[in-house]
N, C-alpha and C positions, 0 to 999 in steps of 0.2 A: 713587626708578624703582625697580624691581625688576630684578636679573640676570636672566639666561636661568637657566632653570629645568633642575636636572640629574634623566633618568631612572633608571629601574633599572638594578643594574649587578651584576658578578658578583661573590660574597659573597669575602670573604677571611678566612682561616684564624683562627682567636682560639686562642692555645694554651690557654688555660682549655679549650678544647673538645678540642681534637688531643692533647693530652700533659697531660692532669692531674696526672701525678703529677713535674713537670719542678720544681725546684728556685724557679722561678719563678713559678710557682701556687701554690706554696707562700707565699711570700711576699704573694701575694695574698689567701691564706687569712687568715694572721698579719694581714696589714690589717684583713678583716672583724672577724676574731674580736675583734680589739682596740677597734676600735670599740663594737661590740656591748656590751663589757663596761665599755667606758670610761663610758658614758653612761647606767647603767643605769635611772637614776630618768627621765630625759629622753632617750626615744631621740632617735637622730638619724634625721627621716624625710626630708632633702634635704641631699644633700652636693655641694659644687662640686670639680670635679677641675680643677688648673689647675698651671702652673708659671712660673718667674720670664721664662723666653725660650722662643723656637720651637724643636722636636727635641728635648725632654727625654724625651717619653713620654708626656704627659699625655690624649692620645686611648685609645692602648692600654692606659694605667692604668684609665680610667674604661672601657670596653670588657671587660677583664678582670675588672673587680671587680664590675660590673655584672653578668655569667655568673656568677661565683662566689656571689654574693648569690645567683641565682636558683635557682642549683642544688639548694639546700639549702630551696628551696618558697617564697620570700618572691617576693612577688610586686614586680618593678621595673620603673620606668619610664627609660630610660636618655635622655635631650634633647642633643641637639645644640644648646647654644646658642653656639655659634662661628659667627656669623652671617658671619665675616669668608671662614674656609677650612675651610668642611665636610668631614666625614668619613665621618663614623659611616655612613651611609646604603651608602657603598660596602665598609666592612666588613660590614655584615650585607646588602648583595645587599638593598637594598631603595628605593624610587622617592622622590624629594626633590621632589615635582612642590606637594606640600603639607605643612606642618609646623608650627613654632614661629611662624612668623611669620603663617601663614594664622591661629593663633590669636589670636594678638594684635591685629592690623589686622582681621578679620573677626569676631571672638568666636566664634569655631566652637570648643565643647566638646574638650578631650583624647579621649574615647573616640571621636570619628571619625576621628583624626588618628594618634594612635599603631597604630602597627604591629609587628604578631606576629612574633616570629622565627623562629628553629629552635630556641632553646631556649626550652624549657617554662617558665612565668612570664615571662620578660621581653619588656619591647615597647619599639621606640623609635621615639620624636619627630625626627625629620629636624629639620633647618634650614627646609624650603624655600625660596621666591625668597627672594634676600638682598638686605635694604633698604638706601638708601643712607645710613640713621641708625640703624647697629647700637647703638651705646651709647644712645641716648633709647631704643629700644626694649627692653633687658635694663634698662633702669634704672629704668623707670616705673612707678606704680602697678598698671598692668593686668598686667605680669611679677610681681609679687607676690600679686597676687590669683589668677592662673595657676598659679604654684607652689604656696600654699597650697591650693588646688584639688586641683591633682595630687597632694597629699599627703592627700588626702583619699580616695583610689581605690587608691592604692599601699603599699605597705609600704617604699615606699624611691626615692626621687629620685633620679637622680646627674645631672648636667650639668656634661657637658663646654666647656670655654670658651675663650677666646682666652689667649693668657701675658699675666701681668698688667702684665710692661713693655713690651708690644707696644699694650693697648690697657684702656680703663679699664671693660671690659664685667666680667672678672672680680671686680675691686674690689666693684660695684655688686653684683652678683650674690651675695657673700659677705657682706653688709651684709643678704640677705633668705632666706637659707638658713641649716641649723641648724650648717654647718662645712665646712671645707674639707681637703681632703688635696692637698698639696704636693708635687709632683713634681722631683725635681732629679736628672740627668744628670751624674750621678759626673765627675769631669774636665772640665768644659766650661765650668762657670758659677764665676766667684769670685764667694766668700763676699759682697763689698757688692752685689753683684748680689741674693743671695739675701736678704739682709738688706733693702735697699729695695723689695723685693716684699711681703717679712712685713709691712714695716711701712706701707704700702698698706693691706693686707688689715685690720691691725689696728686702722690710722685709722676705719675705720669700723664697727670693734667687730666684726668678724671672727672665727670662732674656730676656728684650725689644728687639726683634728685629729690629724693626723699628717703625718712627711714621709717620703716613699716614696724612696728612692737607687735610681736605676735605671743598668743596665749598670756596675756596678760590678766593679773590676778586683782579685782578693783579691790581686793582689803588688803594687799601691801601699797597701799599708795604710796608711801617715801620713795619705794622702789624704782615707781614710775618716776616722781619728780628727780629721781637721779638721773636716770635718764634723759629724761626732758630738759634739764637744765643742761645737759653735756652736749645734747643736740644743737639747744638754741644756742648755747656759747659759741660752738661750730661753726654752724649753719645761719645762725639769725632765723630759723624759722620753727616750726611744730612738728611733733611728729604725727602719724595716722597710726590710727588704731584698731586692727580688724576683728 
């Protein structure tokens, strides 16, 4: 049974628009550039943005990353695949009466449902009415086909998903998409929780493209070094700091 629909709301400012020269926005730009150059032979067309737990900034990251990509002329579709706690429609001031669930359940095409935003080249597909079985929907063959079809219409698909340790949705989508951006709120999540979430993604052969450290306090340098060492040991790479 579908839950009550959420109507159009007032937009919430996105830092990539209102303060494009801020250090945080430079972090998102660095993330975009790193992903572009990391996969020159096999460009990433569909990217999952997730975190280990709630409140780490995954939705903010997905929104800003999508805006940054669109600002350089890339056609982007930002999909709200968090069928439990959707929020992208509120950020962009869009209606949530139809969206991803509408496409999956009714078979309606992306072109009918993706909504233009105030950012040129950026479209948002909200969740639509929330289902009783979100994990089954996002893990279905229909979802895989939908992502593939969306990748043919847009140069980049960005999916905001629930936290890995809260639901299996992000893990299922990691197996269907080209890569994963993993968001960590500095100082709030134990390394073991991050490790467990990452292992779940790797268990389905998901590819983590990078880790974004959010709300890093430069005064706690040792804390950052702990995450940095963990990331390097696991992936052999550095982390992006927004």
